[in-house]
C-alpha positions as CSV (number, residue, x, y, z in Angstrom):
1,X,102.2,-19.8,-30.1
2,X,100.5,-21.5,-27.4
3,X,100.0,-25.3,-27.7
4,X,96.5,-26.1,-29.2
5,X,94.4,-28.1,-30.7
6,X,95.2,-28.4,-34.0
7,X,91.9,-28.8,-35.4
8,X,90.6,-25.4,-34.0
9,X,93.7,-23.5,-34.4
10,X,94.0,-23.9,-38.2
11,X,90.9,-23.1,-38.6
12,X,89.8,-19.7,-40.0
13,X,88.2,-18.5,-36.8
14,X,90.9,-20.1,-34.8
15,X,93.8,-17.9,-36.8
16,X,91.6,-14.9,-36.6
17,X,91.3,-14.9,-33.0
18,X,94.9,-15.8,-32.6
19,X,95.7,-13.0,-34.9
20,X,93.6,-10.9,-32.2
21,X,95.5,-11.8,-29.1
22,X,98.7,-11.3,-31.1
23,X,97.7,-7.5,-32.0
24,X,96.9,-6.6,-28.7
25,X,100.2,-7.6,-27.6
26,X,102.1,-6.3,-30.1
27,X,100.3,-3.3,-31.2
28,X,99.1,-2.2,-28.2
29,X,101.9,-3.3,-25.9
30,X,100.2,-5.4,-23.2
31,X,102.1,-8.2,-21.7
32,X,99.5,-10.9,-22.8
33,X,96.4,-11.7,-24.5
34,X,94.0,-14.8,-24.5
35,X,90.7,-15.0,-26.4
36,X,87.9,-17.6,-25.0
37,X,84.7,-18.4,-27.0
38,X,81.1,-18.9,-25.3
39,X,79.9,-22.3,-26.0
40,X,76.4,-23.8,-26.6
41,X,76.9,-25.4,-23.1
42,X,78.3,-23.2,-21.1
43,X,81.8,-23.6,-21.5
44,X,84.2,-20.8,-22.0
45,X,87.4,-23.0,-23.1
46,X,90.4,-20.9,-24.1
47,X,90.8,-20.4,-28.0
48,X,94.0,-18.5,-28.6
49,X,96.9,-17.2,-26.3
50,X,99.8,-14.6,-26.7
51,X,102.6,-13.4,-24.5
52,X,105.1,-10.8,-25.3
53,X,108.1,-13.1,-25.7
54,X,110.6,-9.9,-24.6
55,X,108.9,-10.7,-21.3
56,X,108.3,-14.2,-21.3
57,X,109.0,-17.1,-23.8
58,X,106.6,-20.3,-24.2
59,X,109.7,-22.2,-22.9
60,X,109.3,-20.2,-19.4
61,X,105.6,-20.7,-19.9
62,X,106.0,-24.3,-20.2
63,X,108.3,-24.3,-17.3
64,X,105.8,-22.4,-15.0
65,X,103.0,-25.0,-16.2
66,X,105.5,-28.0,-15.3
67,X,105.7,-26.7,-11.8
68,X,102.1,-26.2,-11.5
69,X,101.8,-29.9,-12.9
70,X,103.9,-31.0,-10.1
71,X,101.2,-29.6,-7.5
72,X,98.5,-31.2,-8.9
73,X,100.4,-34.4,-9.9
74,X,99.0,-34.2,-13.5
75,X,99.7,-32.6,-16.7
76,X,99.0,-28.7,-17.0
77,X,98.2,-26.8,-20.4
78,X,97.0,-23.3,-19.3
79,X,96.1,-22.7,-23.2
80,X,94.7,-26.1,-24.2
81,X,90.7,-25.7,-24.6
82,X,90.1,-29.1,-23.4
83,X,91.8,-28.2,-19.9
84,X,91.8,-24.4,-19.7
85,X,87.9,-23.9,-19.8
86,X,85.3,-22.7,-17.0
87,X,81.7,-22.9,-16.9
88,X,79.4,-19.7,-16.5
89,X,76.7,-21.9,-14.6
90,X,79.0,-23.9,-12.2
91,X,79.1,-23.0,-8.7
92,X,83.1,-23.8,-8.6
93,X,83.9,-21.1,-11.4
94,X,82.0,-18.1,-10.1
95,X,85.4,-16.5,-8.9
96,X,87.1,-17.0,-12.7
97,X,87.4,-13.3,-14.1
98,X,86.0,-14.8,-17.4
99,X,82.9,-16.0,-15.7
100,X,82.2,-13.0,-13.8
101,X,82.6,-10.5,-16.7
102,X,79.9,-12.9,-18.9
103,X,77.5,-12.8,-15.6
104,X,77.5,-9.3,-15.2
105,X,77.7,-8.4,-19.2
106,X,80.6,-6.0,-18.9
107,X,84.2,-5.5,-18.9
108,X,85.7,-6.8,-15.1
109,X,89.2,-5.9,-13.9
110,X,91.3,-7.5,-11.3
111,X,94.8,-6.9,-9.7
112,X,95.3,-10.8,-9.5
113,X,96.7,-12.8,-12.7
114,X,95.1,-16.2,-10.6
115,X,91.7,-14.9,-11.3
116,X,91.8,-15.8,-14.9
117,X,92.8,-19.5,-14.1
118,X,90.5,-20.2,-11.1
119,X,89.2,-22.9,-10.8
120,X,91.1,-24.6,-14.0
121,X,94.1,-24.5,-11.1
122,X,93.5,-25.1,-7.5
123,X,94.0,-22.4,-4.8
124,X,96.9,-24.5,-3.6
125,X,99.0,-23.1,-6.9
126,X,97.9,-19.4,-6.2
127,X,101.1,-18.7,-4.4
128,X,103.0,-19.4,-7.4
129,X,100.8,-17.2,-9.3
130,X,101.1,-14.2,-6.9
131,X,104.8,-14.5,-6.1
132,X,106.5,-15.8,-8.8
133,X,104.6,-15.7,-11.9
134,X,103.0,-12.1,-11.6
135,X,106.0,-10.8,-11.0
136,X,108.2,-12.3,-13.8
137,X,105.7,-11.2,-15.9
138,X,105.5,-7.7,-14.2
139,X,101.6,-7.7,-14.6
140,X,99.9,-4.9,-12.5
141,X,96.3,-5.7,-13.6
142,X,94.1,-7.9,-15.9
143,X,90.9,-7.2,-17.6
144,X,88.1,-10.0,-19.0
145,X,86.4,-7.9,-21.9
146,X,83.1,-9.6,-23.0
147,X,82.3,-9.1,-27.0
148,X,78.7,-9.6,-28.3
149,X,76.4,-10.0,-31.2
150,X,73.0,-9.1,-32.4
151,X,70.6,-12.2,-31.6
152,X,69.4,-13.8,-34.3
153,X,65.6,-12.6,-33.7
154,X,66.7,-8.6,-33.3
155,X,65.7,-8.3,-30.0
156,X,69.2,-8.1,-28.1
157,X,72.6,-9.3,-28.0
158,X,74.4,-12.5,-27.4
159,X,77.5,-13.2,-25.7
160,X,79.8,-14.9,-27.7
161,X,83.1,-14.6,-25.9
162,X,85.9,-12.7,-23.6
163,X,89.0,-11.1,-24.5
164,X,91.4,-11.1,-21.7
165,X,94.5,-8.9,-21.4
166,X,97.4,-8.1,-19.1
167,X,99.0,-5.0,-18.5
168,X,102.1,-3.9,-16.9
169,X,100.1,-0.8,-15.8
170,X,97.0,0.5,-14.9
171,X,93.9,-0.4,-17.4
172,X,92.0,2.9,-18.3
173,X,88.8,3.3,-19.5
174,X,90.5,4.2,-22.9
175,X,92.0,1.0,-22.7
176,X,88.9,-0.9,-21.9
177,X,87.2,1.1,-25.3
178,X,90.3,-0.2,-27.4
179,X,89.8,-3.6,-26.2
180,X,85.9,-4.0,-26.9
181,X,86.8,-2.6,-30.3
182,X,88.9,-6.0,-30.6
183,X,86.2,-8.1,-28.9
184,X,83.8,-6.7,-31.5
185,X,86.7,-8.1,-34.4
186,X,86.6,-11.2,-32.7
187,X,82.6,-11.4,-32.3
188,X,82.3,-10.4,-36.2
189,X,84.7,-13.5,-37.0
190,X,82.5,-15.9,-34.8
191,X,79.4,-14.5,-36.8
192,X,81.3,-15.1,-40.4
193,X,82.0,-19.0,-38.9
194,X,78.4,-19.0,-38.2
195,X,77.6,-18.4,-41.4
196,X,80.3,-20.7,-42.7
197,X,79.0,-23.8,-40.7
198,X,75.4,-23.2,-42.0
199,X,76.7,-23.5,-45.3
200,X,78.1,-26.7,-44.5
201,X,75.2,-27.9,-42.7
202,X,73.1,-27.2,-46.0
203,X,75.7,-29.2,-48.0
204,X,75.3,-31.9,-45.9
205,X,71.6,-32.0,-46.2
206,X,72.2,-31.7,-50.0
207,X,74.8,-34.8,-49.6
208,X,71.5,-36.8,-48.4
209,X,69.7,-36.0,-51.4
210,X,72.4,-36.6,-53.6
211,X,72.7,-40.0,-52.0
212,X,68.9,-40.6,-52.6
213,X,69.3,-39.1,-56.4
214,X,72.7,-40.0,-57.1
215,X,71.9,-40.1,-61.0
216,X,70.1,-37.2,-61.5
217,X,72.8,-34.8,-62.2
218,X,70.2,-31.9,-62.7
219,X,68.8,-32.2,-59.7
220,X,72.1,-32.2,-57.9
221,X,72.7,-28.7,-59.7
222,X,69.5,-27.2,-59.1
223,X,69.7,-28.0,-55.2
224,X,72.9,-26.2,-55.1
225,X,71.6,-23.1,-56.5
226,X,68.7,-23.0,-54.4
227,X,70.7,-23.7,-51.5
228,X,72.8,-20.5,-52.5
229,X,69.9,-18.0,-52.6
230,X,68.2,-19.5,-49.9
231,X,70.9,-19.9,-47.3
232,X,73.3,-16.7,-48.5
233,X,69.9,-14.2,-49.5
234,X,71.2,-13.8,-52.9
235,X,69.0,-12.2,-55.6
236,X,69.8,-15.0,-57.9
237,X,72.3,-17.9,-59.0
238,X,73.0,-20.1,-61.4
239,X,75.0,-23.0,-62.2
240,X,77.0,-24.1,-65.8
241,X,78.7,-27.4,-66.3
242,X,82.0,-27.4,-68.5
243,X,82.0,-29.7,-71.6
244,X,85.4,-31.2,-72.8
245,X,84.1,-31.8,-76.2
246,X,83.4,-28.5,-77.6
247,X,84.7,-26.5,-74.3
248,X,81.3,-24.8,-73.8
249,X,79.9,-24.0,-70.5
250,X,75.9,-24.5,-70.8
251,X,73.5,-23.0,-68.3
252,X,72.5,-26.4,-66.3
253,X,70.8,-24.7,-63.2
254,X,69.1,-21.5,-62.1
255,X,67.5,-19.9,-59.0
256,X,66.0,-16.8,-58.5
257,X,64.4,-15.0,-55.7
258,X,60.8,-14.8,-56.3
259,X,60.7,-10.8,-55.9
260,X,63.1,-10.5,-59.1
261,X,59.5,-11.2,-61.1
262,X,62.6,-13.0,-63.9
263,X,59.7,-14.0,-66.3
264,X,58.1,-10.6,-66.7
265,X,61.7,-9.0,-67.6
266,X,62.6,-11.5,-69.8
267,X,59.3,-10.9,-71.6
268,X,60.7,-7.4,-72.2
269,X,63.9,-8.3,-73.1
270,X,62.7,-11.1,-75.8
271,X,60.8,-8.6,-77.7
272,X,64.3,-7.1,-78.6
273,X,66.0,-10.4,-79.7
274,X,65.7,-12.0,-82.8
275,X,66.2,-15.4,-81.2
276,X,65.3,-15.3,-77.4
277,X,67.3,-17.6,-75.2
278,X,65.6,-18.1,-71.5
279,X,67.9,-17.8,-68.8
280,X,64.6,-18.5,-66.5
281,X,63.8,-21.7,-68.1
282,X,67.4,-22.5,-69.6
283,X,67.7,-25.1,-72.5
284,X,71.7,-26.1,-72.4
285,X,71.8,-26.5,-76.3
286,X,71.2,-22.7,-76.4
287,X,72.2,-21.1,-73.4
288,X,75.7,-21.8,-73.5
289,X,78.9,-19.6,-74.1
290,X,82.0,-21.1,-75.7
291,X,85.5,-20.8,-73.9
292,X,88.0,-20.4,-76.9
293,X,85.2,-18.6,-79.2
294,X,86.3,-15.0,-79.4
295,X,82.5,-14.0,-79.6
296,X,82.4,-15.2,-76.0
297,X,85.7,-13.6,-74.2
298,X,83.5,-10.4,-72.6
299,X,81.2,-13.2,-70.8
300,X,81.7,-13.3,-67.2
301,X,81.8,-17.2,-67.0
302,X,84.5,-17.1,-69.6
303,X,86.8,-14.8,-68.0
304,X,86.4,-16.8,-64.6
305,X,87.5,-19.9,-66.4
306,X,90.5,-18.0,-68.0
307,X,91.4,-16.6,-64.9
308,X,91.1,-20.2,-63.0
309,X,89.2,-18.1,-60.0
310,X,86.2,-15.9,-59.4
311,X,85.8,-12.8,-61.2
312,X,83.3,-9.7,-59.9
313,X,81.7,-7.4,-62.1
314,X,79.1,-4.4,-61.5
315,X,77.4,-5.0,-64.9
316,X,74.5,-7.6,-64.6
317,X,74.5,-7.9,-68.5
318,X,78.4,-9.3,-68.2
319,X,76.8,-12.7,-67.3
320,X,74.9,-12.4,-70.5
321,X,77.2,-11.1,-73.1
322,X,77.0,-12.1,-76.4
323,X,73.4,-13.1,-76.1
324,X,71.8,-10.1,-74.7
325,X,71.8,-7.5,-78.1
326,X,72.9,-3.8,-77.5
327,X,69.5,-2.7,-77.6
328,X,68.2,-4.7,-74.8
329,X,70.8,-4.0,-72.4
330,X,69.1,-0.8,-71.3
331,X,66.5,-3.0,-69.8
332,X,68.8,-5.2,-68.0
333,X,70.5,-2.0,-66.8
334,X,66.9,-1.3,-65.6
335,X,66.8,-4.6,-63.7
336,X,69.7,-4.0,-61.9
337,X,69.2,-0.6,-60.9
338,X,65.4,-1.5,-60.2
339,X,66.3,-4.8,-57.8
340,X,69.1,-3.2,-56.4
341,X,72.0,-5.7,-57.6
342,X,75.0,-4.3,-57.0
343,X,77.5,-7.2,-58.3
344,X,77.2,-10.4,-59.9
345,X,80.3,-13.3,-59.7
346,X,81.5,-16.3,-61.5
347,X,82.9,-18.8,-59.4
348,X,84.9,-21.8,-61.5
349,X,85.0,-24.8,-59.6
350,X,87.2,-27.9,-60.0
351,X,88.4,-30.9,-59.4
352,X,92.1,-32.7,-58.7
353,X,92.9,-35.3,-61.8
354,X,95.7,-38.1,-61.4
355,X,96.7,-37.2,-65.0
356,X,97.0,-33.2,-65.1
357,X,99.3,-31.3,-63.3
358,X,96.5,-28.5,-62.4
359,X,92.9,-29.3,-61.0
360,X,90.1,-29.8,-63.9
361,X,87.6,-27.2,-64.6
362,X,84.1,-28.6,-64.2
363,X,82.1,-25.5,-64.4
364,X,80.8,-22.2,-63.2
365,X,78.9,-21.0,-60.4
366,X,77.4,-17.7,-60.5
367,X,75.5,-15.3,-58.0
368,X,74.0,-11.6,-58.0
369,X,73.9,-9.7,-54.6
370,X,72.4,-6.5,-53.7
371,X,74.0,-5.9,-51.0
372,X,76.1,-2.5,-50.3
373,X,79.4,-3.7,-50.1
374,X,79.2,-6.6,-52.8
375,X,80.9,-9.6,-52.3
376,X,83.1,-10.1,-49.3
377,X,86.1,-12.4,-49.3
378,X,84.2,-14.6,-46.9
379,X,81.2,-14.6,-48.9
380,X,83.5,-15.9,-52.0
381,X,85.0,-18.5,-50.0
382,X,81.4,-19.8,-49.3
383,X,80.5,-19.6,-52.5
384,X,83.9,-21.8,-53.6
385,X,82.6,-24.2,-51.1
386,X,79.0,-24.9,-52.9
387,X,81.0,-24.9,-56.2
388,X,83.0,-27.6,-55.0
389,X,79.9,-29.6,-53.8
390,X,78.4,-28.9,-57.4
391,X,81.9,-30.1,-58.5
392,X,81.8,-33.3,-56.6
393,X,78.2,-34.0,-57.4
394,X,78.6,-33.6,-61.1
395,X,81.5,-36.3,-60.7
396,X,80.1,-38.7,-58.8
397,X,76.9,-38.8,-60.5
398,X,79.1,-39.1,-64.0
399,X,81.0,-41.7,-62.4
400,X,78.2,-43.7,-61.1
401,X,76.9,-43.9,-64.6
402,X,80.1,-44.8,-66.0
403,X,80.8,-47.7,-63.3
404,X,77.4,-48.5,-64.2
405,X,77.9,-48.7,-68.1
406,X,81.2,-50.8,-66.9
407,X,79.5,-53.4,-65.2
408,X,76.6,-53.5,-67.5
409,X,79.0,-54.5,-70.3
410,X,80.5,-57.0,-68.1
411,X,77.3,-58.6,-67.1
412,X,75.8,-58.9,-70.8
413,X,79.4,-60.8,-71.2
414,X,78.6,-62.8,-68.4
415,X,75.2,-63.7,-69.7
416,X,77.1,-64.6,-73.1
417,X,79.3,-66.9,-71.6
418,X,77.3,-68.6,-69.1
419,X,73.8,-68.5,-70.4
420,X,73.1,-71.3,-68.2
421,X,73.5,-69.5,-65.1
422,X,70.1,-69.4,-63.0
423,X,68.4,-66.2,-62.8
424,X,68.5,-66.2,-58.8
425,X,72.5,-66.5,-59.5
426,X,72.3,-63.8,-62.5
427,X,70.7,-61.5,-59.3
428,X,73.2,-62.3,-57.0
429,X,76.2,-61.3,-59.4
430,X,73.9,-57.8,-60.3
431,X,74.0,-57.3,-56.6
432,X,77.5,-57.4,-56.0
433,X,78.5,-55.3,-58.8
434,X,76.3,-52.9,-57.6
435,X,77.0,-53.3,-53.9
436,X,80.7,-52.1,-55.0
437,X,79.2,-49.2,-56.6
438,X,77.2,-48.3,-53.5
439,X,80.5,-48.6,-51.4
440,X,82.5,-45.6,-53.5
441,X,79.4,-43.6,-53.2
442,X,79.7,-44.3,-49.2
443,X,83.0,-43.5,-49.3
444,X,82.3,-39.9,-51.2
445,X,79.6,-39.2,-48.1
446,X,82.3,-39.5,-45.6
447,X,84.8,-37.3,-47.4
448,X,82.0,-34.6,-47.6
449,X,81.3,-34.8,-43.7
450,X,85.2,-33.5,-42.7
451,X,86.1,-29.6,-43.6
452,X,84.5,-27.1,-46.2
453,X,85.4,-29.4,-49.3
454,X,85.3,-32.7,-48.3
455,X,82.9,-34.3,-50.2
456,X,85.1,-34.1,-53.3
457,X,88.2,-36.4,-51.7
458,X,87.2,-39.8,-52.3
459,X,86.2,-39.0,-55.8
460,X,89.6,-38.1,-56.7
461,X,90.6,-41.7,-55.2
462,X,88.5,-43.0,-57.8
463,X,89.8,-40.8,-60.4
464,X,93.3,-41.6,-59.3
465,X,92.9,-45.5,-59.7
466,X,90.7,-44.6,-62.6
467,X,93.8,-43.1,-64.6
468,X,96.8,-45.4,-63.2
469,X,96.9,-47.8,-65.6
470,X,98.9,-50.4,-63.7
471,X,96.3,-50.2,-60.8
472,X,93.4,-50.5,-64.0
473,X,95.3,-53.5,-65.5
474,X,95.3,-55.2,-62.2
475,X,91.6,-54.1,-61.2
476,X,90.1,-54.8,-64.8
477,X,92.2,-57.3,-66.6
478,X,93.9,-59.6,-63.7
479,X,91.1,-62.3,-63.0
480,X,92.0,-63.5,-59.3
481,X,92.7,-59.9,-58.1
482,X,89.7,-58.2,-59.8
483,X,87.2,-61.0,-57.8
484,X,89.3,-60.1,-55.1
485,X,88.6,-56.8,-54.8
486,X,85.0,-57.0,-55.2
487,X,84.8,-59.4,-52.9
488,X,86.3,-57.0,-50.4
489,X,83.9,-54.4,-51.3
490,X,81.1,-56.6,-50.6
491,X,82.4,-57.5,-47.3
492,X,82.8,-53.9,-46.7
493,X,79.1,-53.3,-48.0
494,X,78.3,-56.1,-45.2
495,X,78.8,-53.7,-42.1
496,X,77.9,-50.4,-43.9
497,X,74.8,-51.4,-45.1
498,X,73.1,-49.5,-47.8
499,X,74.9,-46.4,-47.8
500,X,72.0,-44.3,-49.9
501,X,69.7,-44.7,-46.8
502,X,70.2,-43.1,-43.5
503,X,71.8,-45.2,-40.8
504,X,69.7,-45.8,-37.7
505,X,71.1,-45.2,-34.2
506,X,71.1,-48.0,-31.8
507,X,72.1,-48.6,-28.4
508,X,75.5,-50.0,-28.5
509,X,77.2,-52.3,-26.0
510,X,80.5,-51.1,-26.6
511,X,82.2,-54.0,-24.9
512,X,80.4,-56.8,-27.3
513,X,81.3,-54.2,-30.5
514,X,84.7,-54.1,-29.0
515,X,84.9,-58.4,-28.9
516,X,83.3,-58.5,-32.4
517,X,85.7,-55.9,-33.8
518,X,88.7,-58.6,-32.4
519,X,87.2,-61.1,-33.6
520,X,86.8,-59.9,-37.1
521,X,90.3,-59.1,-37.3
522,X,91.4,-62.4,-36.2
523,X,89.3,-64.4,-38.5
524,X,90.5,-62.3,-41.2
525,X,94.1,-62.4,-40.1
526,X,94.0,-66.0,-39.1
527,X,97.1,-65.7,-36.3
528,X,95.6,-67.8,-34.0
529,X,97.2,-66.9,-30.7
530,X,100.5,-65.7,-32.0
531,X,99.6,-62.0,-31.0
532,X,98.4,-62.3,-27.3
533,X,95.2,-60.7,-26.8
534,X,94.9,-58.5,-23.7
535,X,90.9,-57.4,-23.5
536,X,90.3,-55.3,-20.2
537,X,86.5,-54.4,-20.8
538,X,85.2,-52.3,-17.6
539,X,81.6,-53.7,-16.6
540,X,78.5,-51.8,-16.8
541,X,79.3,-49.4,-19.3
542,X,76.8,-46.6,-20.7
543,X,75.8,-47.4,-23.9
544,X,76.6,-45.0,-27.3
545,X,74.0,-44.5,-29.5
546,X,75.3,-45.4,-33.3
547,X,75.2,-47.9,-35.8
548,X,76.5,-51.1,-34.5
549,X,78.2,-52.2,-37.6
550,X,80.0,-48.4,-38.2
551,X,81.4,-48.8,-34.8
552,X,82.7,-52.7,-35.2
553,X,84.4,-51.4,-38.6
554,X,85.8,-48.3,-37.0
555,X,87.5,-50.5,-34.3
556,X,88.6,-52.9,-36.8
557,X,90.8,-50.6,-38.2
558,X,92.8,-49.9,-35.2
559,X,92.7,-53.2,-34.0
560,X,94.2,-54.8,-37.6
561,X,96.8,-51.5,-37.6
562,X,98.1,-52.9,-34.3
563,X,98.2,-56.5,-35.2
564,X,99.9,-55.4,-38.6
565,X,102.5,-53.2,-36.5
566,X,103.6,-56.4,-34.5
567,X,104.0,-58.3,-37.6
568,X,106.2,-55.5,-39.0
569,X,108.5,-55.3,-36.5
570,X,108.8,-59.2,-36.5
571,X,109.8,-58.7,-40.4
572,X,106.3,-60.7,-41.1
573,X,103.5,-59.4,-43.7
574,X,103.3,-57.1,-46.6
575,X,101.7,-59.2,-49.1
576,X,98.7,-60.3,-47.2
577,X,99.4,-63.5,-46.3
578,X,100.6,-64.9,-43.0
579,X,101.7,-68.5,-43.8
580,X,105.2,-67.7,-42.5
581,X,104.2,-66.6,-39.0
582,X,106.2,-68.5,-36.4
583,X,104.2,-70.4,-33.6
584,X,105.5,-67.9,-30.9
585,X,104.1,-65.2,-29.1
586,X,105.2,-62.1,-31.6
587,X,103.9,-59.2,-29.2
588,X,100.8,-57.8,-27.2
589,X,97.7,-56.2,-28.2
590,X,95.9,-54.8,-25.6
591,X,92.0,-53.2,-25.7
592,X,90.8,-51.6,-22.6
593,X,87.3,-50.0,-22.5
594,X,86.7,-47.6,-19.4
595,X,84.7,-44.6,-17.4
596,X,86.5,-41.8,-17.3
597,X,84.1,-39.9,-15.5
598,X,80.4,-39.1,-15.5
599,X,80.9,-37.6,-19.0
600,X,83.0,-39.7,-20.8
601,X,84.0,-43.2,-22.2
602,X,87.3,-44.0,-23.2
603,X,88.6,-47.1,-25.4
604,X,92.1,-47.5,-25.6
605,X,94.0,-49.8,-28.3
606,X,97.6,-50.5,-27.6
607,X,100.2,-52.5,-29.4
608,X,104.2,-52.7,-29.0
609,X,104.7,-52.9,-32.5
610,X,106.8,-50.6,-34.8
611,X,105.5,-47.3,-33.6
612,X,105.2,-44.1,-35.6
613,X,108.0,-41.8,-36.7
614,X,108.0,-38.5,-34.8
615,X,107.8,-36.8,-38.3
616,X,104.9,-38.8,-39.2
617,X,102.6,-38.4,-36.4
618,X,101.1,-35.2,-37.9
619,X,100.2,-37.1,-41.4
620,X,98.2,-40.4,-40.2
621,X,94.8,-39.0,-39.7
622,X,95.4,-37.2,-43.3
623,X,93.5,-38.9,-46.4
624,X,95.7,-40.6,-48.8
625,X,98.4,-40.8,-46.4
626,X,99.5,-44.3,-45.7
627,X,103.1,-46.5,-44.8
628,X,101.7,-49.1,-46.5
629,X,102.8,-49.7,-50.0
630,X,98.9,-51.0,-51.1
631,X,97.2,-48.5,-48.6
632,X,94.7,-46.0,-49.7
633,X,95.4,-43.9,-46.4
634,X,91.5,-43.9,-45.8
635,X,91.0,-46.1,-42.7
636,X,92.2,-43.5,-39.9
637,X,91.2,-40.7,-41.4
638,X,87.4,-42.0,-41.7
639,X,87.8,-42.9,-38.1
640,X,88.6,-39.8,-36.8
641,X,85.7,-38.5,-39.0
642,X,83.5,-40.7,-37.3
643,X,84.3,-40.5,-34.1
644,X,84.0,-36.7,-34.2
645,X,80.8,-37.1,-35.6
646,X,79.7,-38.6,-32.4
647,X,80.9,-35.9,-30.7
648,X,84.1,-37.8,-29.6
649,X,88.0,-37.4,-29.8
650,X,91.0,-39.4,-30.7
651,X,94.7,-39.0,-30.2
652,X,97.5,-41.1,-30.5
653,X,100.8,-41.9,-28.7
654,X,103.6,-43.6,-29.9
655,X,107.4,-44.4,-30.1
656,X,109.3,-45.9,-32.8
657,X,110.1,-49.5,-32.5
658,X,108.2,-49.9,-29.1
659,X,104.6,-49.5,-29.9
660,X,101.8,-47.1,-30.4
661,X,98.7,-46.2,-28.0
662,X,95.1,-44.9,-29.5
663,X,92.7,-42.8,-27.3
664,X,89.4,-42.7,-28.2
665,X,87.2,-40.5,-25.8
666,X,83.5,-40.5,-26.4
667,X,80.8,-38.3,-24.6
668,X,78.0,-40.2,-22.6
669,X,74.7,-39.2,-23.2
670,X,72.6,-37.6,-20.6
């Protein structure tokens, strides 16, 4: 497989495109194949690559890249999207085969393998392609086949990418038709990915609402079912939560397409029921099923909980068993035929817990579709995404209430013991308590922003702390440690502002922010001049539009990690105190800002500390991964999410016991 950006290659779309490249080679007998996507900025980056290993191994490909790199005097990776990309509207790229195919909106053939890579590699490397690489691969012809999607307004087609293939013989018209079919498969995968991203965008919007009304669990659930209907286009959606006390699933939120006229149908069904129960306007005390009651075992919701996964049915009445009697079922069947409902589905959603080996059931999301082919696997995954947002919202709201009750009780005790406190001081204490809760909510928001399911991750951390008896004892019963934790939470709030309000962007002077980050870390660690700071800041840098405090907080993470790595290399630290630090220079920390070109600004944080073990390099940005005994594994995870949220990227280079260098690249706004 080619060297690629880990983030894209591991997405569903990335895997699909890679499989298409593989199939073109292995099933059709081509020498090699690539797939590129057409981006909004006119870029066409390579997203997938495969070459027949019997003709050329990846080691041989990398050897050719090394020869090209010597000519260019810089690293070369012909399959890295950040390197191997051309631009349709750029004059210098007009001879590229991919650009020609997109401009002509049809397949384009060439006898030159070099035409696929110009001007990513300059003309000086053309002899290497023509005389060595192409003959070694036995390539006679290459082709670029653009693939399309119907435009959103239905008035035409939209080019979304190119499929490239190299053959050791002549590429015929039949070959073009077959490759076009593979291109349609790639286009379909892109369309599905767009749907998924649309759902994620709605999830973000829901998150904003959740921040504003974090205590209102019912409203959170209602927003989710409305999002399922409006975004995915289903006829209806319902949501039930799982109650541990009686193992029941009460219906908590519903949304139906107005064309369904659900009230009229309910009126007809009510006439046939002894004890009518409304679905359009559910009473959770009545509209509920019981998981372990045999009378409800045929209910679709119960089946999904028992299966611990989505369950699909062609019978609408399976959602309402046993409430709707046999006499009323013909009305439900008539309703199903009239509005064209083909399938209904129950999708259970869960949250990870520390005390249980398997995830804890939180509830069920139901949907009804009129689509002839029913629920596709991709649709089910999208419904899972909505379900997980419901799970996160429910747990977040409930946890907020629990924490509020805990602190309310603590406040009452404080008032009893310290009745002479002034009213202003009481308000300050209350502010600190609710400040801690606000930080928890902000961390949840950061989690939701990262990958289809991210919103629940911070909540899992809270659950982990809640069920870990040792940490719970330290946090709630150990006075000094408890106070220290509150102060740390308050300090974080100082830099993040009020997380339930939208952060306003401002023009951030990068150098000023880096200097403040460095000062704050120095003040906290109190190391004086024991670590030499090499501050290299370029002048007249463009500003970055973001929250100043969040930018400072982001680079505090890198600077603090670098200083602690130097301390660790010197056998110092680990307990949070640095009193034993000798009066010598322990190491060097370099913080640099520079303008890479007219489109990017780079910040480098380099230390000569312990470095990162090779086996850990792939984990450092993962949530809950940390080498520190008391580490939560949240800092670098959040930092990566923050940087990418600004359109930037972050990568790391490290050698064990030699040091680590973090590179952060930000795009420059035009």
